[in-house]
mmCIF file as Biopython writes it, N, C-alpha, C and O atoms, coordinates in Angstrom:
data_model
#
loop_
_atom_site.group_PDB
_atom_site.id
_atom_site.type_symbol
_atom_site.label_atom_id
_atom_site.label_alt_id
_atom_site.label_comp_id
_atom_site.label_asym_id
_atom_site.label_entity_id
_atom_site.label_seq_id
_atom_site.pdbx_PDB_ins_code
_atom_site.Cartn_x
_atom_site.Cartn_y
_atom_site.Cartn_z
_atom_site.occupancy
_atom_site.B_iso_or_equiv
_atom_site.auth_seq_id
_atom_site.auth_asym_id
_atom_site.pdbx_PDB_model_num
ATOM 1   N N  . UNK A ? 1  ? -76.303 7.013  288.938 1.0 0.0 1  A 1 
ATOM 2   C CA . UNK A ? 1  ? -75.031 7.531  289.341 1.0 0.0 1  A 1 
ATOM 3   C C  . UNK A ? 1  ? -73.968 6.956  288.431 1.0 0.0 1  A 1 
ATOM 4   O O  . UNK A ? 1  ? -74.094 5.849  287.907 1.0 0.0 1  A 1 
ATOM 5   N N  . UNK A ? 2  ? -72.920 7.737  288.258 1.0 0.0 2  A 1 
ATOM 6   C CA . UNK A ? 2  ? -71.802 7.285  287.441 1.0 0.0 2  A 1 
ATOM 7   C C  . UNK A ? 2  ? -70.521 7.771  288.092 1.0 0.0 2  A 1 
ATOM 8   O O  . UNK A ? 2  ? -70.521 8.739  288.852 1.0 0.0 2  A 1 
ATOM 9   N N  . UNK A ? 3  ? -69.440 7.091  287.785 1.0 0.0 3  A 1 
ATOM 10  C CA . UNK A ? 3  ? -68.160 7.443  288.375 1.0 0.0 3  A 1 
ATOM 11  C C  . UNK A ? 3  ? -67.106 7.469  287.280 1.0 0.0 3  A 1 
ATOM 12  O O  . UNK A ? 3  ? -66.995 6.536  286.484 1.0 0.0 3  A 1 
ATOM 13  N N  . UNK A ? 4  ? -66.347 8.532  287.251 1.0 0.0 4  A 1 
ATOM 14  C CA . UNK A ? 4  ? -65.260 8.623  286.289 1.0 0.0 4  A 1 
ATOM 15  C C  . UNK A ? 4  ? -64.499 9.915  286.497 1.0 0.0 4  A 1 
ATOM 16  O O  . UNK A ? 4  ? -65.046 10.887 287.017 1.0 0.0 4  A 1 
ATOM 17  N N  . UNK A ? 5  ? -63.242 9.930  286.093 1.0 0.0 5  A 1 
ATOM 18  C CA . UNK A ? 5  ? -62.467 11.163 286.182 1.0 0.0 5  A 1 
ATOM 19  C C  . UNK A ? 5  ? -61.687 11.338 284.892 1.0 0.0 5  A 1 
ATOM 20  O O  . UNK A ? 5  ? -61.519 10.397 284.116 1.0 0.0 5  A 1 
ATOM 21  N N  . UNK A ? 6  ? -61.219 12.544 284.678 1.0 0.0 6  A 1 
ATOM 22  C CA . UNK A ? 6  ? -60.482 12.823 283.455 1.0 0.0 6  A 1 
ATOM 23  C C  . UNK A ? 6  ? -61.372 12.684 282.233 1.0 0.0 6  A 1 
ATOM 24  O O  . UNK A ? 6  ? -62.487 13.206 282.203 1.0 0.0 6  A 1 
ATOM 25  N N  . UNK A ? 7  ? -60.877 11.982 281.232 1.0 0.0 7  A 1 
ATOM 26  C CA . UNK A ? 7  ? -61.611 11.801 279.981 1.0 0.0 7  A 1 
ATOM 27  C C  . UNK A ? 7  ? -62.937 11.089 280.199 1.0 0.0 7  A 1 
ATOM 28  O O  . UNK A ? 7  ? -63.946 11.455 279.597 1.0 0.0 7  A 1 
ATOM 29  N N  . UNK A ? 8  ? -62.941 10.076 281.056 1.0 0.0 8  A 1 
ATOM 30  C CA . UNK A ? 8  ? -64.181 9.329  281.319 1.0 0.0 8  A 1 
ATOM 31  C C  . UNK A ? 8  ? -65.199 10.229 282.014 1.0 0.0 8  A 1 
ATOM 32  O O  . UNK A ? 8  ? -66.379 10.222 281.663 1.0 0.0 8  A 1 
ATOM 33  N N  . UNK A ? 9  ? -64.749 10.993 282.986 1.0 0.0 9  A 1 
ATOM 34  C CA . UNK A ? 9  ? -65.646 11.919 283.675 1.0 0.0 9  A 1 
ATOM 35  C C  . UNK A ? 9  ? -66.242 12.947 282.723 1.0 0.0 9  A 1 
ATOM 36  O O  . UNK A ? 9  ? -67.430 13.260 282.802 1.0 0.0 9  A 1 
ATOM 37  N N  . UNK A ? 10 ? -65.416 13.469 281.823 1.0 0.0 10 A 1 
ATOM 38  C CA . UNK A ? 10 ? -65.896 14.436 280.836 1.0 0.0 10 A 1 
ATOM 39  C C  . UNK A ? 10 ? -66.936 13.799 279.918 1.0 0.0 10 A 1 
ATOM 40  O O  . UNK A ? 10 ? -67.920 14.443 279.556 1.0 0.0 10 A 1 
ATOM 41  N N  . UNK A ? 11 ? -66.726 12.556 279.547 1.0 0.0 11 A 1 
ATOM 42  C CA . UNK A ? 11 ? -67.674 11.847 278.676 1.0 0.0 11 A 1 
ATOM 43  C C  . UNK A ? 11 ? -68.999 11.615 279.407 1.0 0.0 11 A 1 
ATOM 44  O O  . UNK A ? 11 ? -70.067 11.752 278.811 1.0 0.0 11 A 1 
ATOM 45  N N  . UNK A ? 12 ? -68.935 11.266 280.691 1.0 0.0 12 A 1 
ATOM 46  C CA . UNK A ? 12 ? -70.160 11.076 281.483 1.0 0.0 12 A 1 
ATOM 47  C C  . UNK A ? 12 ? -70.973 12.369 281.491 1.0 0.0 12 A 1 
ATOM 48  O O  . UNK A ? 12 ? -72.188 12.341 281.295 1.0 0.0 12 A 1 
ATOM 49  N N  . UNK A ? 13 ? -70.311 13.488 281.713 1.0 0.0 13 A 1 
ATOM 50  C CA . UNK A ? 13 ? -70.994 14.785 281.736 1.0 0.0 13 A 1 
ATOM 51  C C  . UNK A ? 13 ? -71.563 15.115 280.360 1.0 0.0 13 A 1 
ATOM 52  O O  . UNK A ? 13 ? -72.690 15.598 280.252 1.0 0.0 13 A 1 
ATOM 53  N N  . UNK A ? 14 ? -70.792 14.858 279.315 1.0 0.0 14 A 1 
ATOM 54  C CA . UNK A ? 14 ? -71.250 15.111 277.945 1.0 0.0 14 A 1 
ATOM 55  C C  . UNK A ? 14 ? -72.523 14.320 277.627 1.0 0.0 14 A 1 
ATOM 56  O O  . UNK A ? 14 ? -73.480 14.868 277.080 1.0 0.0 14 A 1 
ATOM 57  N N  . UNK A ? 15 ? -72.527 13.041 277.968 1.0 0.0 15 A 1 
ATOM 58  C CA . UNK A ? 15 ? -73.690 12.188 277.698 1.0 0.0 15 A 1 
ATOM 59  C C  . UNK A ? 15 ? -74.889 12.651 278.527 1.0 0.0 15 A 1 
ATOM 60  O O  . UNK A ? 15 ? -76.011 12.699 278.023 1.0 0.0 15 A 1 
ATOM 61  N N  . UNK A ? 16 ? -74.654 12.989 279.793 1.0 0.0 16 A 1 
ATOM 62  C CA . UNK A ? 16 ? -75.745 13.465 280.651 1.0 0.0 16 A 1 
ATOM 63  C C  . UNK A ? 16 ? -76.376 14.725 280.067 1.0 0.0 16 A 1 
ATOM 64  O O  . UNK A ? 16 ? -77.600 14.832 279.997 1.0 0.0 16 A 1 
ATOM 65  N N  . UNK A ? 17 ? -75.549 15.674 279.648 1.0 0.0 17 A 1 
ATOM 66  C CA . UNK A ? 17 ? -76.075 16.917 279.073 1.0 0.0 17 A 1 
ATOM 67  C C  . UNK A ? 17 ? -76.834 16.647 277.778 1.0 0.0 17 A 1 
ATOM 68  O O  . UNK A ? 17 ? -77.869 17.263 277.526 1.0 0.0 17 A 1 
ATOM 69  N N  . UNK A ? 18 ? -76.330 15.737 276.963 1.0 0.0 18 A 1 
ATOM 70  C CA . UNK A ? 18 ? -76.985 15.407 275.693 1.0 0.0 18 A 1 
ATOM 71  C C  . UNK A ? 18 ? -78.372 14.816 275.911 1.0 0.0 18 A 1 
ATOM 72  O O  . UNK A ? 18 ? -79.241 14.923 275.046 1.0 0.0 18 A 1 
ATOM 73  N N  . UNK A ? 19 ? -78.575 14.196 277.065 1.0 0.0 19 A 1 
ATOM 74  C CA . UNK A ? 19 ? -79.861 13.566 277.373 1.0 0.0 19 A 1 
ATOM 75  C C  . UNK A ? 19 ? -80.664 14.361 278.401 1.0 0.0 19 A 1 
ATOM 76  O O  . UNK A ? 19 ? -81.613 13.846 278.992 1.0 0.0 19 A 1 
ATOM 77  N N  . UNK A ? 20 ? -80.274 15.625 278.609 1.0 0.0 20 A 1 
ATOM 78  C CA . UNK A ? 20 ? -80.957 16.512 279.560 1.0 0.0 20 A 1 
ATOM 79  C C  . UNK A ? 20 ? -81.063 15.911 280.955 1.0 0.0 20 A 1 
ATOM 80  O O  . UNK A ? 20 ? -82.071 16.088 281.639 1.0 0.0 20 A 1 
ATOM 81  N N  . UNK A ? 21 ? -80.027 15.205 281.370 1.0 0.0 21 A 1 
ATOM 82  C CA . UNK A ? 21 ? -79.969 14.643 282.718 1.0 0.0 21 A 1 
ATOM 83  C C  . UNK A ? 21 ? -79.346 15.699 283.627 1.0 0.0 21 A 1 
ATOM 84  O O  . UNK A ? 21 ? -78.224 16.139 283.378 1.0 0.0 21 A 1 
ATOM 85  N N  . UNK A ? 22 ? -80.055 16.111 284.676 1.0 0.0 22 A 1 
ATOM 86  C CA . UNK A ? 22 ? -79.506 17.129 285.577 1.0 0.0 22 A 1 
ATOM 87  C C  . UNK A ? 22 ? -78.194 16.662 286.210 1.0 0.0 22 A 1 
ATOM 88  O O  . UNK A ? 22 ? -78.001 15.480 286.492 1.0 0.0 22 A 1 
ATOM 89  N N  . UNK A ? 23 ? -77.312 17.618 286.418 1.0 0.0 23 A 1 
ATOM 90  C CA . UNK A ? 23 ? -76.001 17.323 286.996 1.0 0.0 23 A 1 
ATOM 91  C C  . UNK A ? 23 ? -75.863 18.121 288.283 1.0 0.0 23 A 1 
ATOM 92  O O  . UNK A ? 23 ? -76.091 19.331 288.300 1.0 0.0 23 A 1 
ATOM 93  N N  . UNK A ? 24 ? -75.493 17.451 289.342 1.0 0.0 24 A 1 
ATOM 94  C CA . UNK A ? 24 ? -75.205 18.095 290.629 1.0 0.0 24 A 1 
ATOM 95  C C  . UNK A ? 24 ? -73.698 18.019 290.815 1.0 0.0 24 A 1 
ATOM 96  O O  . UNK A ? 24 ? -73.133 16.929 290.917 1.0 0.0 24 A 1 
ATOM 97  N N  . UNK A ? 25 ? -73.049 19.174 290.860 1.0 0.0 25 A 1 
ATOM 98  C CA . UNK A ? 25 ? -71.595 19.187 290.986 1.0 0.0 25 A 1 
ATOM 99  C C  . UNK A ? 25 ? -71.180 19.530 292.414 1.0 0.0 25 A 1 
ATOM 100 O O  . UNK A ? 25 ? -71.638 20.521 292.983 1.0 0.0 25 A 1 
ATOM 101 N N  . UNK A ? 26 ? -70.321 18.711 292.977 1.0 0.0 26 A 1 
ATOM 102 C CA . UNK A ? 26 ? -69.770 18.928 294.306 1.0 0.0 26 A 1 
ATOM 103 C C  . UNK A ? 26 ? -68.364 18.337 294.282 1.0 0.0 26 A 1 
ATOM 104 O O  . UNK A ? 26 ? -68.175 17.145 294.527 1.0 0.0 26 A 1 
ATOM 105 N N  . UNK A ? 27 ? -67.385 19.184 293.985 1.0 0.0 27 A 1 
ATOM 106 C CA . UNK A ? 27 ? -66.015 18.707 293.800 1.0 0.0 27 A 1 
ATOM 107 C C  . UNK A ? 27 ? -65.436 18.062 295.055 1.0 0.0 27 A 1 
ATOM 108 O O  . UNK A ? 27 ? -64.691 17.086 294.964 1.0 0.0 27 A 1 
ATOM 109 N N  . UNK A ? 28 ? -65.773 18.599 296.221 1.0 0.0 28 A 1 
ATOM 110 C CA . UNK A ? 28 ? -65.246 18.041 297.468 1.0 0.0 28 A 1 
ATOM 111 C C  . UNK A ? 28 ? -65.792 16.631 297.680 1.0 0.0 28 A 1 
ATOM 112 O O  . UNK A ? 28 ? -65.041 15.706 297.986 1.0 0.0 28 A 1 
ATOM 113 N N  . UNK A ? 29 ? -67.106 16.476 297.515 1.0 0.0 29 A 1 
ATOM 114 C CA . UNK A ? 29 ? -67.717 15.158 297.680 1.0 0.0 29 A 1 
ATOM 115 C C  . UNK A ? 29 ? -67.213 14.198 296.603 1.0 0.0 29 A 1 
ATOM 116 O O  . UNK A ? 29 ? -66.911 13.040 296.894 1.0 0.0 29 A 1 
ATOM 117 N N  . UNK A ? 30 ? -67.123 14.670 295.380 1.0 0.0 30 A 1 
ATOM 118 C CA . UNK A ? 30 ? -66.631 13.814 294.291 1.0 0.0 30 A 1 
ATOM 119 C C  . UNK A ? 30 ? -65.218 13.321 294.586 1.0 0.0 30 A 1 
ATOM 120 O O  . UNK A ? 30 ? -64.898 12.157 294.347 1.0 0.0 30 A 1 
ATOM 121 N N  . UNK A ? 31 ? -64.382 14.206 295.102 1.0 0.0 31 A 1 
ATOM 122 C CA . UNK A ? 31 ? -63.015 13.806 295.447 1.0 0.0 31 A 1 
ATOM 123 C C  . UNK A ? 31 ? -62.991 12.757 296.543 1.0 0.0 31 A 1 
ATOM 124 O O  . UNK A ? 31 ? -62.225 11.795 296.479 1.0 0.0 31 A 1 
ATOM 125 N N  . UNK A ? 32 ? -63.835 12.946 297.551 1.0 0.0 32 A 1 
ATOM 126 C CA . UNK A ? 32 ? -63.889 11.979 298.653 1.0 0.0 32 A 1 
ATOM 127 C C  . UNK A ? 32 ? -64.432 10.638 298.174 1.0 0.0 32 A 1 
ATOM 128 O O  . UNK A ? 32 ? -63.939 9.585  298.579 1.0 0.0 32 A 1 
ATOM 129 N N  . UNK A ? 33 ? -65.447 10.674 297.311 1.0 0.0 33 A 1 
ATOM 130 C CA . UNK A ? 33 ? -66.041 9.428  296.817 1.0 0.0 33 A 1 
ATOM 131 C C  . UNK A ? 33 ? -65.165 8.735  295.780 1.0 0.0 33 A 1 
ATOM 132 O O  . UNK A ? 33 ? -65.358 7.553  295.496 1.0 0.0 33 A 1 
ATOM 133 N N  . UNK A ? 34 ? -64.208 9.460  295.213 1.0 0.0 34 A 1 
ATOM 134 C CA . UNK A ? 34 ? -63.338 8.835  294.209 1.0 0.0 34 A 1 
ATOM 135 C C  . UNK A ? 34 ? -62.488 7.726  294.820 1.0 0.0 34 A 1 
ATOM 136 O O  . UNK A ? 34 ? -61.984 6.857  294.108 1.0 0.0 34 A 1 
ATOM 137 N N  . UNK A ? 35 ? -62.334 7.761  296.129 1.0 0.0 35 A 1 
ATOM 138 C CA . UNK A ? 35 ? -61.561 6.724  296.822 1.0 0.0 35 A 1 
ATOM 139 C C  . UNK A ? 35 ? -62.410 5.520  297.216 1.0 0.0 35 A 1 
ATOM 140 O O  . UNK A ? 35 ? -61.889 4.531  297.731 1.0 0.0 35 A 1 
ATOM 141 N N  . UNK A ? 36 ? -63.717 5.602  296.975 1.0 0.0 36 A 1 
ATOM 142 C CA . UNK A ? 36 ? -64.638 4.517  297.317 1.0 0.0 36 A 1 
ATOM 143 C C  . UNK A ? 36 ? -64.905 3.711  296.049 1.0 0.0 36 A 1 
ATOM 144 O O  . UNK A ? 36 ? -65.266 4.272  295.014 1.0 0.0 36 A 1 
ATOM 145 N N  . UNK A ? 37 ? -64.729 2.407  296.135 1.0 0.0 37 A 1 
ATOM 146 C CA . UNK A ? 37 ? -64.984 1.550  294.979 1.0 0.0 37 A 1 
ATOM 147 C C  . UNK A ? 37 ? -66.486 1.375  294.780 1.0 0.0 37 A 1 
ATOM 148 O O  . UNK A ? 37 ? -67.250 1.382  295.746 1.0 0.0 37 A 1 
ATOM 149 N N  . UNK A ? 38 ? -66.906 1.219  293.527 1.0 0.0 38 A 1 
ATOM 150 C CA . UNK A ? 38 ? -68.314 0.961  293.250 1.0 0.0 38 A 1 
ATOM 151 C C  . UNK A ? 38 ? -68.748 -0.288 294.001 1.0 0.0 38 A 1 
ATOM 152 O O  . UNK A ? 38 ? -68.063 -1.310 293.970 1.0 0.0 38 A 1 
ATOM 153 N N  . UNK A ? 39 ? -69.884 -0.201 294.672 1.0 0.0 39 A 1 
ATOM 154 C CA . UNK A ? 39 ? -70.394 -1.333 295.442 1.0 0.0 39 A 1 
ATOM 155 C C  . UNK A ? 39 ? -69.975 -1.314 296.899 1.0 0.0 39 A 1 
ATOM 156 O O  . UNK A ? 39 ? -70.563 -2.026 297.713 1.0 0.0 39 A 1 
ATOM 157 N N  . UNK A ? 40 ? -68.966 -0.510 297.254 1.0 0.0 40 A 1 
ATOM 158 C CA . UNK A ? 40 ? -68.539 -0.406 298.649 1.0 0.0 40 A 1 
ATOM 159 C C  . UNK A ? 40 ? -69.481 0.517  299.418 1.0 0.0 40 A 1 
ATOM 160 O O  . UNK A ? 40 ? -70.200 1.325  298.829 1.0 0.0 40 A 1 
ATOM 161 N N  . UNK A ? 41 ? -69.464 0.383  300.738 1.0 0.0 41 A 1 
ATOM 162 C CA . UNK A ? 41 ? -70.259 1.273  301.582 1.0 0.0 41 A 1 
ATOM 163 C C  . UNK A ? 41 ? -69.670 2.674  301.559 1.0 0.0 41 A 1 
ATOM 164 O O  . UNK A ? 41 ? -68.456 2.859  301.466 1.0 0.0 41 A 1 
ATOM 165 N N  . UNK A ? 42 ? -70.559 3.652  301.646 1.0 0.0 42 A 1 
ATOM 166 C CA . UNK A ? 42 ? -70.125 5.044  301.739 1.0 0.0 42 A 1 
ATOM 167 C C  . UNK A ? 42 ? -69.643 5.279  303.162 1.0 0.0 42 A 1 
ATOM 168 O O  . UNK A ? 42 ? -70.334 4.907  304.110 1.0 0.0 42 A 1 
ATOM 169 N N  . UNK A ? 43 ? -68.469 5.892  303.333 1.0 0.0 43 A 1 
ATOM 170 C CA . UNK A ? 43 ? -67.977 6.171  304.686 1.0 0.0 43 A 1 
ATOM 171 C C  . UNK A ? 43 ? -68.952 7.072  305.455 1.0 0.0 43 A 1 
ATOM 172 O O  . UNK A ? 43 ? -69.539 7.998  304.894 1.0 0.0 43 A 1 
ATOM 173 N N  . UNK A ? 44 ? -69.107 6.783  306.732 1.0 0.0 44 A 1 
ATOM 174 C CA . UNK A ? 44 ? -70.070 7.498  307.567 1.0 0.0 44 A 1 
ATOM 175 C C  . UNK A ? 44 ? -69.865 9.010  307.536 1.0 0.0 44 A 1 
ATOM 176 O O  . UNK A ? 44 ? -70.839 9.761  307.595 1.0 0.0 44 A 1 
ATOM 177 N N  . UNK A ? 45 ? -68.639 9.461  307.447 1.0 0.0 45 A 1 
ATOM 178 C CA . UNK A ? 45 ? -68.376 10.904 307.459 1.0 0.0 45 A 1 
ATOM 179 C C  . UNK A ? 45 ? -68.903 11.603 306.196 1.0 0.0 45 A 1 
ATOM 180 O O  . UNK A ? 45 ? -68.948 12.832 306.144 1.0 0.0 45 A 1 
ATOM 181 N N  . UNK A ? 46 ? -69.298 10.831 305.189 1.0 0.0 46 A 1 
ATOM 182 C CA . UNK A ? 46 ? -69.843 11.415 303.956 1.0 0.0 46 A 1 
ATOM 183 C C  . UNK A ? 46 ? -71.368 11.325 303.885 1.0 0.0 46 A 1 
ATOM 184 O O  . UNK A ? 46 ? -71.969 11.803 302.922 1.0 0.0 46 A 1 
ATOM 185 N N  . UNK A ? 47 ? -71.998 10.721 304.889 1.0 0.0 47 A 1 
ATOM 186 C CA . UNK A ? 47 ? -73.451 10.516 304.867 1.0 0.0 47 A 1 
ATOM 187 C C  . UNK A ? 47 ? -74.220 11.814 304.617 1.0 0.0 47 A 1 
ATOM 188 O O  . UNK A ? 47 ? -75.111 11.844 303.768 1.0 0.0 47 A 1 
ATOM 189 N N  . UNK A ? 48 ? -73.892 12.880 305.341 1.0 0.0 48 A 1 
ATOM 190 C CA . UNK A ? 48 ? -74.646 14.131 305.224 1.0 0.0 48 A 1 
ATOM 191 C C  . UNK A ? 48 ? -74.534 14.693 303.809 1.0 0.0 48 A 1 
ATOM 192 O O  . UNK A ? 48 ? -75.539 15.094 303.223 1.0 0.0 48 A 1 
ATOM 193 N N  . UNK A ? 49 ? -73.341 14.725 303.265 1.0 0.0 49 A 1 
ATOM 194 C CA . UNK A ? 49 ? -73.151 15.267 301.919 1.0 0.0 49 A 1 
ATOM 195 C C  . UNK A ? 49 ? -73.871 14.421 300.873 1.0 0.0 49 A 1 
ATOM 196 O O  . UNK A ? 49 ? -74.469 14.960 299.942 1.0 0.0 49 A 1 
ATOM 197 N N  . UNK A ? 50 ? -73.816 13.109 301.023 1.0 0.0 50 A 1 
ATOM 198 C CA . UNK A ? 50 ? -74.508 12.218 300.085 1.0 0.0 50 A 1 
ATOM 199 C C  . UNK A ? 50 ? -76.020 12.385 300.236 1.0 0.0 50 A 1 
ATOM 200 O O  . UNK A ? 50 ? -76.747 12.357 299.244 1.0 0.0 50 A 1 
ATOM 201 N N  . UNK A ? 51 ? -76.493 12.558 301.463 1.0 0.0 51 A 1 
ATOM 202 C CA . UNK A ? 51 ? -77.926 12.773 301.696 1.0 0.0 51 A 1 
ATOM 203 C C  . UNK A ? 51 ? -78.405 14.039 300.989 1.0 0.0 51 A 1 
ATOM 204 O O  . UNK A ? 51 ? -79.515 14.067 300.459 1.0 0.0 51 A 1 
ATOM 205 N N  . UNK A ? 52 ? -77.586 15.079 300.976 1.0 0.0 52 A 1 
ATOM 206 C CA . UNK A ? 52 ? -77.950 16.316 300.285 1.0 0.0 52 A 1 
ATOM 207 C C  . UNK A ? 52 ? -78.100 16.077 298.782 1.0 0.0 52 A 1 
ATOM 208 O O  . UNK A ? 52 ? -78.991 16.645 298.150 1.0 0.0 52 A 1 
ATOM 209 N N  . UNK A ? 53 ? -77.245 15.249 298.214 1.0 0.0 53 A 1 
ATOM 210 C CA . UNK A ? 53 ? -77.360 14.911 296.792 1.0 0.0 53 A 1 
ATOM 211 C C  . UNK A ? 53 ? -78.633 14.101 296.554 1.0 0.0 53 A 1 
ATOM 212 O O  . UNK A ? 53 ? -79.328 14.314 295.561 1.0 0.0 53 A 1 
ATOM 213 N N  . UNK A ? 54 ? -78.938 13.175 297.458 1.0 0.0 54 A 1 
ATOM 214 C CA . UNK A ? 54 ? -80.155 12.373 297.313 1.0 0.0 54 A 1 
ATOM 215 C C  . UNK A ? 54 ? -81.408 13.241 297.390 1.0 0.0 54 A 1 
ATOM 216 O O  . UNK A ? 54 ? -82.379 12.986 296.678 1.0 0.0 54 A 1 
ATOM 217 N N  . UNK A ? 55 ? -81.399 14.254 298.239 1.0 0.0 55 A 1 
ATOM 218 C CA . UNK A ? 55 ? -82.525 15.190 298.311 1.0 0.0 55 A 1 
ATOM 219 C C  . UNK A ? 55 ? -82.666 15.913 296.970 1.0 0.0 55 A 1 
ATOM 220 O O  . UNK A ? 55 ? -83.779 16.085 296.472 1.0 0.0 55 A 1 
ATOM 221 N N  . UNK A ? 56 ? -81.551 16.333 296.390 1.0 0.0 56 A 1 
ATOM 222 C CA . UNK A ? 56 ? -81.566 16.969 295.069 1.0 0.0 56 A 1 
ATOM 223 C C  . UNK A ? 56 ? -82.225 16.046 294.046 1.0 0.0 56 A 1 
ATOM 224 O O  . UNK A ? 56 ? -83.084 16.475 293.276 1.0 0.0 56 A 1 
ATOM 225 N N  . UNK A ? 57 ? -81.819 14.780 294.042 1.0 0.0 57 A 1 
ATOM 226 C CA . UNK A ? 57 ? -82.355 13.802 293.088 1.0 0.0 57 A 1 
ATOM 227 C C  . UNK A ? 57 ? -83.846 13.576 293.325 1.0 0.0 57 A 1 
ATOM 228 O O  . UNK A ? 57 ? -84.628 13.554 292.374 1.0 0.0 57 A 1 
ATOM 229 N N  . UNK A ? 58 ? -84.245 13.409 294.579 1.0 0.0 58 A 1 
ATOM 230 C CA . UNK A ? 58 ? -85.661 13.194 294.890 1.0 0.0 58 A 1 
ATOM 231 C C  . UNK A ? 58 ? -86.519 14.386 294.475 1.0 0.0 58 A 1 
ATOM 232 O O  . UNK A ? 58 ? -87.645 14.214 294.008 1.0 0.0 58 A 1 
ATOM 233 N N  . UNK A ? 59 ? -85.989 15.581 294.644 1.0 0.0 59 A 1 
ATOM 234 C CA . UNK A ? 59 ? -86.742 16.777 294.266 1.0 0.0 59 A 1 
ATOM 235 C C  . UNK A ? 59 ? -86.917 16.888 292.755 1.0 0.0 59 A 1 
ATOM 236 O O  . UNK A ? 59 ? -87.834 17.567 292.293 1.0 0.0 59 A 1 
ATOM 237 N N  . UNK A ? 60 ? -86.063 16.240 291.984 1.0 0.0 60 A 1 
ATOM 238 C CA . UNK A ? 60 ? -86.198 16.269 290.527 1.0 0.0 60 A 1 
ATOM 239 C C  . UNK A ? 60 ? -87.477 15.587 290.071 1.0 0.0 60 A 1 
ATOM 240 O O  . UNK A ? 60 ? -88.061 15.967 289.056 1.0 0.0 60 A 1 
ATOM 241 N N  . UNK A ? 61 ? -87.910 14.582 290.818 1.0 0.0 61 A 1 
ATOM 242 C CA . UNK A ? 61 ? -89.085 13.812 290.409 1.0 0.0 61 A 1 
ATOM 243 C C  . UNK A ? 61 ? -90.394 14.392 290.944 1.0 0.0 61 A 1 
ATOM 244 O O  . UNK A ? 61 ? -91.474 13.900 290.616 1.0 0.0 61 A 1 
ATOM 245 N N  . UNK A ? 62 ? -90.298 15.425 291.757 1.0 0.0 62 A 1 
ATOM 246 C CA . UNK A ? 62 ? -91.509 16.042 292.309 1.0 0.0 62 A 1 
ATOM 247 C C  . UNK A ? 62 ? -91.986 17.150 291.376 1.0 0.0 62 A 1 
ATOM 248 O O  . UNK A ? 62 ? -91.178 17.874 290.794 1.0 0.0 62 A 1 
ATOM 249 N N  . UNK A ? 63 ? -93.307 17.276 291.240 1.0 0.0 63 A 1 
ATOM 250 C CA . UNK A ? 63 ? -93.820 18.363 290.394 1.0 0.0 63 A 1 
ATOM 251 C C  . UNK A ? 63 ? -93.473 19.718 291.000 1.0 0.0 63 A 1 
ATOM 252 O O  . UNK A ? 63 ? -93.493 19.890 292.219 1.0 0.0 63 A 1 
ATOM 253 N N  . UNK A ? 64 ? -93.157 20.668 290.141 1.0 0.0 64 A 1 
ATOM 254 C CA . UNK A ? 64 ? -92.839 22.021 290.613 1.0 0.0 64 A 1 
ATOM 255 C C  . UNK A ? 64 ? -94.107 22.692 291.106 1.0 0.0 64 A 1 
ATOM 256 O O  . UNK A ? 64 ? -95.187 22.497 290.547 1.0 0.0 64 A 1 
ATOM 257 N N  . UNK A ? 65 ? -93.966 23.477 292.150 1.0 0.0 65 A 1 
ATOM 258 C CA . UNK A ? 65 ? -95.121 24.194 292.719 1.0 0.0 65 A 1 
ATOM 259 C C  . UNK A ? 65 ? -95.101 25.621 292.278 1.0 0.0 65 A 1 
ATOM 260 O O  . UNK A ? 65 ? -95.985 26.394 292.647 1.0 0.0 65 A 1 
#
């Protein structure tokens, strides 16, 4: 995971694409998480949305059927 906005966010996306790292975009969740400092707990009201991203990530490592 990475966190950044503006120029830094654009650079994170650029590097991810250059290395074929899948990107999951969710502007609403990203906006809500932008207020959370790295290392802090995720607010409970964001658990479901974050869980959906984690499912996306876990499915990346599973062989396609």
